[in-house]
PyMOL Python script that loads the backbone (N, CA, C, O; Angstrom):
from pymol import cmd

cmd.read_pdbstr("""\
ATOM      1  N   MET A   1     -55.278 -10.739  50.118  1.00  0.00           N
ATOM      2  CA  MET A   1     -54.472 -10.191  51.200  1.00  0.00           C
ATOM      3  C   MET A   1     -52.984 -10.271  50.860  1.00  0.00           C
ATOM      4  O   MET A   1     -52.240  -9.306  51.033  1.00  0.00           O
ATOM      5  N   HIS A   2     -52.573 -11.428  50.378  1.00  0.00           N
ATOM      6  CA  HIS A   2     -51.162 -11.627  50.028  1.00  0.00           C
ATOM      7  C   HIS A   2     -50.742 -10.654  48.923  1.00  0.00           C
ATOM      8  O   HIS A   2     -49.627 -10.133  48.925  1.00  0.00           O
ATOM      9  N   ARG A   3     -51.648 -10.427  47.995  1.00  0.00           N
ATOM     10  CA  ARG A   3     -51.355  -9.532  46.874  1.00  0.00           C
ATOM     11  C   ARG A   3     -51.139  -8.101  47.362  1.00  0.00           C
ATOM     12  O   ARG A   3     -50.260  -7.406  46.852  1.00  0.00           O
ATOM     13  N   ARG A   4     -51.917  -7.654  48.331  1.00  0.00           N
ATOM     14  CA  ARG A   4     -51.757  -6.316  48.890  1.00  0.00           C
ATOM     15  C   ARG A   4     -50.399  -6.140  49.545  1.00  0.00           C
ATOM     16  O   ARG A   4     -49.754  -5.102  49.399  1.00  0.00           O
ATOM     17  N   ILE A   5     -49.976  -7.156  50.260  1.00  0.00           N
ATOM     18  CA  ILE A   5     -48.674  -7.086  50.933  1.00  0.00           C
ATOM     19  C   ILE A   5     -47.557  -6.960  49.906  1.00  0.00           C
ATOM     20  O   ILE A   5     -46.628  -6.173  50.091  1.00  0.00           O
ATOM     21  N   VAL A   6     -47.640  -7.721  48.838  1.00  0.00           N
ATOM     22  CA  VAL A   6     -46.620  -7.657  47.783  1.00  0.00           C
ATOM     23  C   VAL A   6     -46.608  -6.272  47.145  1.00  0.00           C
ATOM     24  O   VAL A   6     -45.540  -5.701  46.925  1.00  0.00           O
ATOM     25  N   ILE A   7     -47.765  -5.738  46.851  1.00  0.00           N
ATOM     26  CA  ILE A   7     -47.858  -4.419  46.231  1.00  0.00           C
ATOM     27  C   ILE A   7     -47.319  -3.344  47.162  1.00  0.00           C
ATOM     28  O   ILE A   7     -46.560  -2.478  46.728  1.00  0.00           O
ATOM     29  N   LEU A   8     -47.696  -3.385  48.423  1.00  0.00           N
ATOM     30  CA  LEU A   8     -47.196  -2.405  49.388  1.00  0.00           C
ATOM     31  C   LEU A   8     -45.682  -2.496  49.558  1.00  0.00           C
ATOM     32  O   LEU A   8     -45.003  -1.476  49.674  1.00  0.00           O
ATOM     33  N   THR A   9     -45.163  -3.709  49.573  1.00  0.00           N
ATOM     34  CA  THR A   9     -43.716  -3.898  49.685  1.00  0.00           C
ATOM     35  C   THR A   9     -43.003  -3.300  48.479  1.00  0.00           C
ATOM     36  O   THR A   9     -41.976  -2.637  48.626  1.00  0.00           O
ATOM     37  N   MET A  10     -43.543  -3.532  47.294  1.00  0.00           N
ATOM     38  CA  MET A  10     -42.939  -2.983  46.082  1.00  0.00           C
ATOM     39  C   MET A  10     -42.966  -1.454  46.098  1.00  0.00           C
ATOM     40  O   MET A  10     -41.984  -0.813  45.721  1.00  0.00           O
ATOM     41  N   LEU A  11     -44.056  -0.880  46.523  1.00  0.00           N
ATOM     42  CA  LEU A  11     -44.165   0.577  46.599  1.00  0.00           C
ATOM     43  C   LEU A  11     -43.178   1.155  47.606  1.00  0.00           C
ATOM     44  O   LEU A  11     -42.591   2.212  47.375  1.00  0.00           O
ATOM     45  N   PHE A  12     -43.004   0.467  48.704  1.00  0.00           N
ATOM     46  CA  PHE A  12     -42.054   0.910  49.724  1.00  0.00           C
ATOM     47  C   PHE A  12     -40.641   0.968  49.156  1.00  0.00           C
ATOM     48  O   PHE A  12     -39.946   1.969  49.328  1.00  0.00           O
ATOM     49  N   PHE A  13     -40.212  -0.091  48.484  1.00  0.00           N
ATOM     50  CA  PHE A  13     -38.857  -0.128  47.934  1.00  0.00           C
ATOM     51  C   PHE A  13     -38.675   0.868  46.791  1.00  0.00           C
ATOM     52  O   PHE A  13     -37.587   1.418  46.624  1.00  0.00           O
ATOM     53  N   LEU A  14     -39.704   1.105  46.018  1.00  0.00           N
ATOM     54  CA  LEU A  14     -39.621   2.105  44.959  1.00  0.00           C
ATOM     55  C   LEU A  14     -39.462   3.507  45.535  1.00  0.00           C
ATOM     56  O   LEU A  14     -38.725   4.324  44.984  1.00  0.00           O
ATOM     57  N   SER A  15     -40.146   3.788  46.638  1.00  0.00           N
ATOM     58  CA  SER A  15     -40.027   5.109  47.243  1.00  0.00           C
ATOM     59  C   SER A  15     -38.640   5.321  47.830  1.00  0.00           C
ATOM     60  O   SER A  15     -38.114   6.432  47.760  1.00  0.00           O
ATOM     61  N   ILE A  16     -38.032   4.291  48.407  1.00  0.00           N
ATOM     62  CA  ILE A  16     -36.675   4.402  48.945  1.00  0.00           C
ATOM     63  C   ILE A  16     -35.689   4.664  47.809  1.00  0.00           C
ATOM     64  O   ILE A  16     -34.813   5.519  47.935  1.00  0.00           O
ATOM     65  N   SER A  17     -35.822   3.951  46.727  1.00  0.00           N
ATOM     66  CA  SER A  17     -34.952   4.137  45.570  1.00  0.00           C
ATOM     67  C   SER A  17     -35.085   5.548  45.012  1.00  0.00           C
ATOM     68  O   SER A  17     -34.091   6.169  44.636  1.00  0.00           O
ATOM     69  N   SER A  18     -36.289   6.042  44.960  1.00  0.00           N
ATOM     70  CA  SER A  18     -36.539   7.387  44.439  1.00  0.00           C
ATOM     71  C   SER A  18     -35.882   8.444  45.313  1.00  0.00           C
ATOM     72  O   SER A  18     -35.334   9.416  44.794  1.00  0.00           O
ATOM     73  N   GLN A  19     -35.928   8.273  46.630  1.00  0.00           N
ATOM     74  CA  GLN A  19     -35.314   9.233  47.539  1.00  0.00           C
ATOM     75  C   GLN A  19     -33.808   9.265  47.364  1.00  0.00           C
ATOM     76  O   GLN A  19     -33.210  10.340  47.410  1.00  0.00           O
ATOM     77  N   ALA A  20     -33.180   8.118  47.165  1.00  0.00           N
ATOM     78  CA  ALA A  20     -31.737   8.064  46.960  1.00  0.00           C
ATOM     79  C   ALA A  20     -31.356   8.787  45.680  1.00  0.00           C
ATOM     80  O   ALA A  20     -30.354   9.501  45.645  1.00  0.00           O
ATOM     81  N   GLN A  21     -32.142   8.609  44.631  1.00  0.00           N
ATOM     82  CA  GLN A  21     -31.867   9.292  43.367  1.00  0.00           C
ATOM     83  C   GLN A  21     -32.057  10.795  43.515  1.00  0.00           C
ATOM     84  O   GLN A  21     -31.305  11.572  42.927  1.00  0.00           O
ATOM     85  N   ASP A  22     -33.042  11.211  44.283  1.00  0.00           N
ATOM     86  CA  ASP A  22     -33.273  12.634  44.502  1.00  0.00           C
ATOM     87  C   ASP A  22     -32.079  13.279  45.195  1.00  0.00           C
ATOM     88  O   ASP A  22     -31.690  14.392  44.840  1.00  0.00           O
ATOM     89  N   LYS A  23     -31.492  12.601  46.177  1.00  0.00           N
ATOM     90  CA  LYS A  23     -30.326  13.137  46.882  1.00  0.00           C
ATOM     91  C   LYS A  23     -29.143  13.288  45.934  1.00  0.00           C
ATOM     92  O   LYS A  23     -28.448  14.304  45.956  1.00  0.00           O
ATOM     93  N   LYS A  24     -28.916  12.277  45.104  1.00  0.00           N
ATOM     94  CA  LYS A  24     -27.801  12.350  44.155  1.00  0.00           C
ATOM     95  C   LYS A  24     -28.028  13.456  43.130  1.00  0.00           C
ATOM     96  O   LYS A  24     -27.090  14.162  42.759  1.00  0.00           O
ATOM     97  N   GLN A  25     -29.252  13.609  42.678  1.00  0.00           N
ATOM     98  CA  GLN A  25     -29.566  14.650  41.703  1.00  0.00           C
ATOM     99  C   GLN A  25     -29.351  16.029  42.321  1.00  0.00           C
ATOM    100  O   GLN A  25     -28.783  16.915  41.682  1.00  0.00           O
ATOM    101  N   LYS A  26     -29.801  16.213  43.554  1.00  0.00           N
ATOM    102  CA  LYS A  26     -29.610  17.499  44.232  1.00  0.00           C
ATOM    103  C   LYS A  26     -28.127  17.774  44.420  1.00  0.00           C
ATOM    104  O   LYS A  26     -27.676  18.902  44.225  1.00  0.00           O
ATOM    105  N   ALA A  27     -27.369  16.759  44.796  1.00  0.00           N
ATOM    106  CA  ALA A  27     -25.927  16.929  44.967  1.00  0.00           C
ATOM    107  C   ALA A  27     -25.287  17.333  43.639  1.00  0.00           C
ATOM    108  O   ALA A  27     -24.426  18.212  43.609  1.00  0.00           O
ATOM    109  N   ARG A  28     -25.700  16.701  42.549  1.00  0.00           N
ATOM    110  CA  ARG A  28     -25.149  17.037  41.229  1.00  0.00           C
ATOM    111  C   ARG A  28     -25.448  18.489  40.858  1.00  0.00           C
ATOM    112  O   ARG A  28     -24.569  19.210  40.385  1.00  0.00           O
ATOM    113  N   GLU A  29     -26.687  18.910  41.074  1.00  0.00           N
ATOM    114  CA  GLU A  29     -27.083  20.279  40.738  1.00  0.00           C
ATOM    115  C   GLU A  29     -26.336  21.294  41.603  1.00  0.00           C
ATOM    116  O   GLU A  29     -25.819  22.292  41.099  1.00  0.00           O
ATOM    117  N   ASP A  30     -26.285  21.031  42.898  1.00  0.00           N
ATOM    118  CA  ASP A  30     -25.576  21.938  43.805  1.00  0.00           C
ATOM    119  C   ASP A  30     -24.076  21.945  43.509  1.00  0.00           C
ATOM    120  O   ASP A  30     -23.422  22.983  43.615  1.00  0.00           O
ATOM    121  N   GLY A  31     -23.536  20.786  43.140  1.00  0.00           N
ATOM    122  CA  GLY A  31     -22.115  20.698  42.807  1.00  0.00           C
ATOM    123  C   GLY A  31     -21.768  21.551  41.599  1.00  0.00           C
ATOM    124  O   GLY A  31     -20.719  22.193  41.562  1.00  0.00           O
ATOM    125  N   THR A  32     -22.651  21.554  40.614  1.00  0.00           N
ATOM    126  CA  THR A  32     -22.441  22.401  39.433  1.00  0.00           C
ATOM    127  C   THR A  32     -22.436  23.868  39.829  1.00  0.00           C
ATOM    128  O   THR A  32     -21.614  24.645  39.342  1.00  0.00           O
ATOM    129  N   GLN A  33     -23.347  24.244  40.707  1.00  0.00           N
ATOM    130  CA  GLN A  33     -23.391  25.624  41.197  1.00  0.00           C
ATOM    131  C   GLN A  33     -22.108  25.967  41.960  1.00  0.00           C
ATOM    132  O   GLN A  33     -21.572  27.066  41.818  1.00  0.00           O
ATOM    133  N   ALA A  34     -21.628  25.040  42.755  1.00  0.00           N
ATOM    134  CA  ALA A  34     -20.416  25.279  43.550  1.00  0.00           C
ATOM    135  C   ALA A  34     -19.201  25.464  42.652  1.00  0.00           C
ATOM    136  O   ALA A  34     -18.351  26.310  42.930  1.00  0.00           O
ATOM    137  N   VAL A  35     -19.108  24.691  41.589  1.00  0.00           N
ATOM    138  CA  VAL A  35     -17.981  24.838  40.664  1.00  0.00           C
ATOM    139  C   VAL A  35     -18.019  26.215  40.014  1.00  0.00           C
ATOM    140  O   VAL A  35     -16.975  26.841  39.825  1.00  0.00           O
ATOM    141  N   LYS A  36     -19.211  26.691  39.669  1.00  0.00           N
ATOM    142  CA  LYS A  36     -19.334  28.039  39.103  1.00  0.00           C
ATOM    143  C   LYS A  36     -18.877  29.091  40.099  1.00  0.00           C
ATOM    144  O   LYS A  36     -18.198  30.051  39.736  1.00  0.00           O
ATOM    145  N   LEU A  37     -19.257  28.903  41.365  1.00  0.00           N
ATOM    146  CA  LEU A  37     -18.818  29.841  42.403  1.00  0.00           C
ATOM    147  C   LEU A  37     -17.297  29.823  42.542  1.00  0.00           C
ATOM    148  O   LEU A  37     -16.670  30.873  42.684  1.00  0.00           O
ATOM    149  N   ALA A  38     -16.715  28.645  42.502  1.00  0.00           N
ATOM    150  CA  ALA A  38     -15.261  28.531  42.609  1.00  0.00           C
ATOM    151  C   ALA A  38     -14.590  29.229  41.431  1.00  0.00           C
ATOM    152  O   ALA A  38     -13.572  29.899  41.606  1.00  0.00           O
ATOM    153  N   ASP A  39     -15.145  29.080  40.249  1.00  0.00           N
ATOM    154  CA  ASP A  39     -14.595  29.746  39.069  1.00  0.00           C
ATOM    155  C   ASP A  39     -14.671  31.265  39.183  1.00  0.00           C
ATOM    156  O   ASP A  39     -13.852  31.980  38.605  1.00  0.00           O
ATOM    157  N   GLU A  40     -15.652  31.747  39.926  1.00  0.00           N
ATOM    158  CA  GLU A  40     -15.800  33.189  40.152  1.00  0.00           C
ATOM    159  C   GLU A  40     -14.925  33.678  41.306  1.00  0.00           C
ATOM    160  O   GLU A  40     -14.903  34.872  41.605  1.00  0.00           O
ATOM    161  N   GLY A  41     -14.209  32.765  41.949  1.00  0.00           N
ATOM    162  CA  GLY A  41     -13.336  33.139  43.050  1.00  0.00           C
ATOM    163  C   GLY A  41     -14.003  33.084  44.414  1.00  0.00           C
ATOM    164  O   GLY A  41     -13.389  33.476  45.406  1.00  0.00           O
ATOM    165  N   LYS A  42     -15.225  32.615  44.494  1.00  0.00           N
ATOM    166  CA  LYS A  42     -15.950  32.511  45.767  1.00  0.00           C
ATOM    167  C   LYS A  42     -15.682  31.129  46.354  1.00  0.00           C
ATOM    168  O   LYS A  42     -16.564  30.272  46.423  1.00  0.00           O
ATOM    169  N   LEU A  43     -14.447  30.948  46.768  1.00  0.00           N
ATOM    170  CA  LEU A  43     -13.973  29.625  47.174  1.00  0.00           C
ATOM    171  C   LEU A  43     -14.610  29.134  48.468  1.00  0.00           C
ATOM    172  O   LEU A  43     -14.978  27.964  48.570  1.00  0.00           O
ATOM    173  N   ASP A  44     -14.744  30.010  49.452  1.00  0.00           N
ATOM    174  CA  ASP A  44     -15.323  29.587  50.732  1.00  0.00           C
ATOM    175  C   ASP A  44     -16.779  29.140  50.564  1.00  0.00           C
ATOM    176  O   ASP A  44     -17.202  28.148  51.157  1.00  0.00           O
ATOM    177  N   GLU A  45     -17.538  29.877  49.754  1.00  0.00           N
ATOM    178  CA  GLU A  45     -18.927  29.491  49.498  1.00  0.00           C
ATOM    179  C   GLU A  45     -18.988  28.145  48.782  1.00  0.00           C
ATOM    180  O   GLU A  45     -19.830  27.300  49.087  1.00  0.00           O
ATOM    181  N   ALA A  46     -18.088  27.963  47.833  1.00  0.00           N
ATOM    182  CA  ALA A  46     -18.049  26.714  47.080  1.00  0.00           C
ATOM    183  C   ALA A  46     -17.726  25.534  47.989  1.00  0.00           C
ATOM    184  O   ALA A  46     -18.314  24.462  47.848  1.00  0.00           O
ATOM    185  N   ILE A  47     -16.802  25.724  48.913  1.00  0.00           N
ATOM    186  CA  ILE A  47     -16.413  24.646  49.829  1.00  0.00           C
ATOM    187  C   ILE A  47     -17.600  24.221  50.690  1.00  0.00           C
ATOM    188  O   ILE A  47     -17.816  23.029  50.906  1.00  0.00           O
ATOM    189  N   VAL A  48     -18.363  25.182  51.177  1.00  0.00           N
ATOM    190  CA  VAL A  48     -19.535  24.865  52.009  1.00  0.00           C
ATOM    191  C   VAL A  48     -20.533  24.020  51.214  1.00  0.00           C
ATOM    192  O   VAL A  48     -21.023  23.005  51.709  1.00  0.00           O
ATOM    193  N   ILE A  49     -20.828  24.435  49.995  1.00  0.00           N
ATOM    194  CA  ILE A  49     -21.790  23.706  49.169  1.00  0.00           C
ATOM    195  C   ILE A  49     -21.259  22.322  48.810  1.00  0.00           C
ATOM    196  O   ILE A  49     -21.997  21.338  48.865  1.00  0.00           O
ATOM    197  N   LEU A  50     -19.986  22.245  48.445  1.00  0.00           N
ATOM    198  CA  LEU A  50     -19.403  20.959  48.074  1.00  0.00           C
ATOM    199  C   LEU A  50     -19.379  19.985  49.244  1.00  0.00           C
ATOM    200  O   LEU A  50     -19.535  18.778  49.054  1.00  0.00           O
ATOM    201  N   THR A  51     -19.186  20.499  50.443  1.00  0.00           N
ATOM    202  CA  THR A  51     -19.221  19.645  51.635  1.00  0.00           C
ATOM    203  C   THR A  51     -20.615  19.046  51.813  1.00  0.00           C
ATOM    204  O   THR A  51     -20.748  17.868  52.145  1.00  0.00           O
ATOM    205  N   GLU A  52     -21.643  19.848  51.595  1.00  0.00           N
ATOM    206  CA  GLU A  52     -23.019  19.345  51.677  1.00  0.00           C
ATOM    207  C   GLU A  52     -23.286  18.314  50.574  1.00  0.00           C
ATOM    208  O   GLU A  52     -23.965  17.313  50.798  1.00  0.00           O
ATOM    209  N   CYS A  53     -22.747  18.572  49.393  1.00  0.00           N
ATOM    210  CA  CYS A  53     -22.913  17.616  48.286  1.00  0.00           C
ATOM    211  C   CYS A  53     -22.295  16.275  48.647  1.00  0.00           C
ATOM    212  O   CYS A  53     -22.864  15.220  48.365  1.00  0.00           O
ATOM    213  N   HIS A  54     -21.129  16.323  49.270  1.00  0.00           N
ATOM    214  CA  HIS A  54     -20.454  15.086  49.663  1.00  0.00           C
ATOM    215  C   HIS A  54     -21.269  14.321  50.708  1.00  0.00           C
ATOM    216  O   HIS A  54     -21.286  13.090  50.707  1.00  0.00           O
ATOM    217  N   LYS A  55     -21.937  15.046  51.590  1.00  0.00           N
ATOM    218  CA  LYS A  55     -22.785  14.394  52.585  1.00  0.00           C
ATOM    219  C   LYS A  55     -23.996  13.729  51.920  1.00  0.00           C
ATOM    220  O   LYS A  55     -24.428  12.655  52.337  1.00  0.00           O
ATOM    221  N   LEU A  56     -24.537  14.379  50.884  1.00  0.00           N
ATOM    222  CA  LEU A  56     -25.693  13.812  50.182  1.00  0.00           C
ATOM    223  C   LEU A  56     -25.311  12.609  49.330  1.00  0.00           C
ATOM    224  O   LEU A  56     -26.089  11.666  49.186  1.00  0.00           O
ATOM    225  N   ASP A  57     -24.102  12.650  48.765  1.00  0.00           N
ATOM    226  CA  ASP A  57     -23.665  11.590  47.850  1.00  0.00           C
ATOM    227  C   ASP A  57     -22.202  11.241  48.130  1.00  0.00           C
ATOM    228  O   ASP A  57     -21.317  11.620  47.364  1.00  0.00           O
ATOM    229  N   PRO A  58     -21.947  10.520  49.225  1.00  0.00           N
ATOM    230  CA  PRO A  58     -20.563  10.238  49.613  1.00  0.00           C
ATOM    231  C   PRO A  58     -19.827   9.290  48.668  1.00  0.00           C
ATOM    232  O   PRO A  58     -18.603   9.180  48.745  1.00  0.00           O
ATOM    233  N   GLU A  59     -20.542   8.610  47.786  1.00  0.00           N
ATOM    234  CA  GLU A  59     -19.891   7.687  46.861  1.00  0.00           C
ATOM    235  C   GLU A  59     -19.188   8.414  45.713  1.00  0.00           C
ATOM    236  O   GLU A  59     -18.250   7.879  45.122  1.00  0.00           O
ATOM    237  N   THR A  60     -19.635   9.618  45.400  1.00  0.00           N
ATOM    238  CA  THR A  60     -19.046  10.389  44.314  1.00  0.00           C
ATOM    239  C   THR A  60     -17.882  11.202  44.852  1.00  0.00           C
ATOM    240  O   THR A  60     -18.058  12.075  45.702  1.00  0.00           O
ATOM    241  N   MET A  61     -16.701  10.906  44.350  1.00  0.00           N
ATOM    242  CA  MET A  61     -15.488  11.541  44.869  1.00  0.00           C
ATOM    243  C   MET A  61     -15.207  12.901  44.228  1.00  0.00           C
ATOM    244  O   MET A  61     -14.276  13.591  44.643  1.00  0.00           O
ATOM    245  N   ASP A  62     -15.984  13.292  43.238  1.00  0.00           N
ATOM    246  CA  ASP A  62     -15.771  14.575  42.563  1.00  0.00           C
ATOM    247  C   ASP A  62     -15.851  15.743  43.536  1.00  0.00           C
ATOM    248  O   ASP A  62     -15.129  16.730  43.392  1.00  0.00           O
ATOM    249  N   TYR A  63     -16.724  15.628  44.517  1.00  0.00           N
ATOM    250  CA  TYR A  63     -16.913  16.738  45.453  1.00  0.00           C
ATOM    251  C   TYR A  63     -15.665  16.961  46.303  1.00  0.00           C
ATOM    252  O   TYR A  63     -15.276  18.102  46.551  1.00  0.00           O
ATOM    253  N   MET A  64     -15.042  15.879  46.746  1.00  0.00           N
ATOM    254  CA  MET A  64     -13.820  16.031  47.544  1.00  0.00           C
ATOM    255  C   MET A  64     -12.680  16.571  46.671  1.00  0.00           C
ATOM    256  O   MET A  64     -11.859  17.357  47.145  1.00  0.00           O
ATOM    257  N   TYR A  65     -12.626  16.161  45.418  1.00  0.00           N
ATOM    258  CA  TYR A  65     -11.627  16.701  44.498  1.00  0.00           C
ATOM    259  C   TYR A  65     -11.802  18.211  44.359  1.00  0.00           C
ATOM    260  O   TYR A  65     -10.831  18.965  44.423  1.00  0.00           O
ATOM    261  N   GLU A  66     -13.042  18.643  44.168  1.00  0.00           N
ATOM    262  CA  GLU A  66     -13.314  20.070  44.002  1.00  0.00           C
ATOM    263  C   GLU A  66     -13.008  20.848  45.281  1.00  0.00           C
ATOM    264  O   GLU A  66     -12.533  21.982  45.222  1.00  0.00           O
ATOM    265  N   ILE A  67     -13.281  20.239  46.436  1.00  0.00           N
ATOM    266  CA  ILE A  67     -12.926  20.887  47.708  1.00  0.00           C
ATOM    267  C   ILE A  67     -11.406  21.055  47.785  1.00  0.00           C
ATOM    268  O   ILE A  67     -10.911  22.120  48.156  1.00  0.00           O
ATOM    269  N   GLY A  68     -10.676  20.003  47.433  1.00  0.00           N
ATOM    270  CA  GLY A  68      -9.216  20.096  47.410  1.00  0.00           C
ATOM    271  C   GLY A  68      -8.733  21.159  46.446  1.00  0.00           C
ATOM    272  O   GLY A  68      -7.782  21.882  46.743  1.00  0.00           O
ATOM    273  N   TYR A  69      -9.374  21.262  45.300  1.00  0.00           N
ATOM    274  CA  TYR A  69      -9.023  22.268  44.298  1.00  0.00           C
ATOM    275  C   TYR A  69      -9.226  23.681  44.858  1.00  0.00           C
ATOM    276  O   TYR A  69      -8.398  24.566  44.640  1.00  0.00           O
ATOM    277  N   CYS A  70     -10.328  23.884  45.576  1.00  0.00           N
ATOM    278  CA  CYS A  70     -10.582  25.194  46.197  1.00  0.00           C
ATOM    279  C   CYS A  70      -9.511  25.522  47.237  1.00  0.00           C
ATOM    280  O   CYS A  70      -9.008  26.645  47.281  1.00  0.00           O
ATOM    281  N   HIS A  71      -9.167  24.547  48.068  1.00  0.00           N
ATOM    282  CA  HIS A  71      -8.127  24.783  49.077  1.00  0.00           C
ATOM    283  C   HIS A  71      -6.778  25.072  48.416  1.00  0.00           C
ATOM    284  O   HIS A  71      -5.996  25.879  48.920  1.00  0.00           O
ATOM    285  N   TYR A  72      -6.511  24.419  47.300  1.00  0.00           N
ATOM    286  CA  TYR A  72      -5.267  24.671  46.567  1.00  0.00           C
ATOM    287  C   TYR A  72      -5.193  26.138  46.128  1.00  0.00           C
ATOM    288  O   TYR A  72      -4.155  26.784  46.269  1.00  0.00           O
ATOM    289  N   HIS A  73      -6.289  26.647  45.604  1.00  0.00           N
ATOM    290  CA  HIS A  73      -6.302  28.045  45.158  1.00  0.00           C
ATOM    291  C   HIS A  73      -6.244  29.023  46.322  1.00  0.00           C
ATOM    292  O   HIS A  73      -5.846  30.175  46.150  1.00  0.00           O
ATOM    293  N   LYS A  74      -6.637  28.571  47.498  1.00  0.00           N
ATOM    294  CA  LYS A  74      -6.517  29.405  48.700  1.00  0.00           C
ATOM    295  C   LYS A  74      -5.127  29.286  49.316  1.00  0.00           C
ATOM    296  O   LYS A  74      -4.813  29.944  50.308  1.00  0.00           O
ATOM    297  N   LYS A  75      -4.302  28.436  48.711  1.00  0.00           N
ATOM    298  CA  LYS A  75      -2.950  28.134  49.196  1.00  0.00           C
ATOM    299  C   LYS A  75      -2.971  27.501  50.595  1.00  0.00           C
ATOM    300  O   LYS A  75      -2.044  27.675  51.385  1.00  0.00           O
ATOM    301  N   ASP A  76      -4.036  26.774  50.874  1.00  0.00           N
ATOM    302  CA  ASP A  76      -4.172  26.027  52.121  1.00  0.00           C
ATOM    303  C   ASP A  76      -3.871  24.561  51.792  1.00  0.00           C
ATOM    304  O   ASP A  76      -4.774  23.736  51.650  1.00  0.00           O
ATOM    305  N   TYR A  77      -2.586  24.269  51.677  1.00  0.00           N
ATOM    306  CA  TYR A  77      -2.154  22.978  51.155  1.00  0.00           C
ATOM    307  C   TYR A  77      -2.424  21.820  52.114  1.00  0.00           C
ATOM    308  O   TYR A  77      -2.622  20.687  51.674  1.00  0.00           O
ATOM    309  N   ALA A  78      -2.434  22.089  53.406  1.00  0.00           N
ATOM    310  CA  ALA A  78      -2.724  21.027  54.368  1.00  0.00           C
ATOM    311  C   ALA A  78      -4.167  20.547  54.204  1.00  0.00           C
ATOM    312  O   ALA A  78      -4.428  19.344  54.187  1.00  0.00           O
ATOM    313  N   ARG A  79      -5.092  21.485  54.085  1.00  0.00           N
ATOM    314  CA  ARG A  79      -6.495  21.103  53.899  1.00  0.00           C
ATOM    315  C   ARG A  79      -6.724  20.500  52.519  1.00  0.00           C
ATOM    316  O   ARG A  79      -7.572  19.624  52.348  1.00  0.00           O
ATOM    317  N   GLN A  80      -5.974  20.969  51.549  1.00  0.00           N
ATOM    318  CA  GLN A  80      -6.091  20.396  50.216  1.00  0.00           C
ATOM    319  C   GLN A  80      -5.725  18.912  50.259  1.00  0.00           C
ATOM    320  O   GLN A  80      -6.443  18.060  49.736  1.00  0.00           O
ATOM    321  N   GLN A  81      -4.609  18.634  50.885  1.00  0.00           N
ATOM    322  CA  GLN A  81      -4.158  17.245  50.972  1.00  0.00           C
ATOM    323  C   GLN A  81      -5.151  16.406  51.773  1.00  0.00           C
ATOM    324  O   GLN A  81      -5.432  15.263  51.415  1.00  0.00           O
ATOM    325  N   SER A  82      -5.677  16.968  52.845  1.00  0.00           N
ATOM    326  CA  SER A  82      -6.652  16.250  53.673  1.00  0.00           C
ATOM    327  C   SER A  82      -7.900  15.911  52.864  1.00  0.00           C
ATOM    328  O   SER A  82      -8.424  14.802  52.963  1.00  0.00           O
ATOM    329  N   ALA A  83      -8.371  16.854  52.072  1.00  0.00           N
ATOM    330  CA  ALA A  83      -9.583  16.612  51.267  1.00  0.00           C
ATOM    331  C   ALA A  83      -9.343  15.534  50.232  1.00  0.00           C
ATOM    332  O   ALA A  83     -10.233  14.728  49.962  1.00  0.00           O
ATOM    333  N   LEU A  84      -8.170  15.506  49.654  1.00  0.00           N
ATOM    334  CA  LEU A  84      -7.889  14.537  48.612  1.00  0.00           C
ATOM    335  C   LEU A  84      -7.598  13.146  49.157  1.00  0.00           C
ATOM    336  O   LEU A  84      -7.648  12.166  48.413  1.00  0.00           O
ATOM    337  N   MET A  85      -7.296  13.052  50.440  1.00  0.00           N
ATOM    338  CA  MET A  85      -7.019  11.755  51.049  1.00  0.00           C
ATOM    339  C   MET A  85      -8.276  11.071  51.548  1.00  0.00           C
ATOM    340  O   MET A  85      -8.219   9.905  51.939  1.00  0.00           O
ATOM    341  N   LYS A  86      -9.405  11.755  51.547  1.00  0.00           N
ATOM    342  CA  LYS A  86     -10.650  11.163  52.055  1.00  0.00           C
ATOM    343  C   LYS A  86     -11.279  10.276  51.022  1.00  0.00           C
ATOM    344  O   LYS A  86     -12.334   9.691  51.270  1.00  0.00           O
TER     345      LYS A  86
END
""", "prot")
cmd.dss("prot")
cmd.show_as("cartoon", "prot")
cmd.util.cbc("prot")
cmd.orient("prot")
C-alpha cells in the first residue's frame, strides 16, 4: 500500500513538471512565429502572440522585449516604454 502511494505521488509530480515544460515549449515556438511576423511588418499580430507567450512563460523576459520592439516600430513610444518596464 505504501509503495503505491509513493508511485502515485511521483507520477503526479512528473505530470505537473511535464505540463510546465509544455507551456514553455509552446511559448518558445509561438514566440519564434511572432518574431517572423514582426519582421514581415505584421506588428499588431506579433504583439497579440507575444502577449500570449508572456502569459504562458512569464519568467522569460524576451517576449516583453519583443513587444517593446514592435511598439517602437509603430512609433508608440509610451507603450514601448511600458512593455520594457514590466
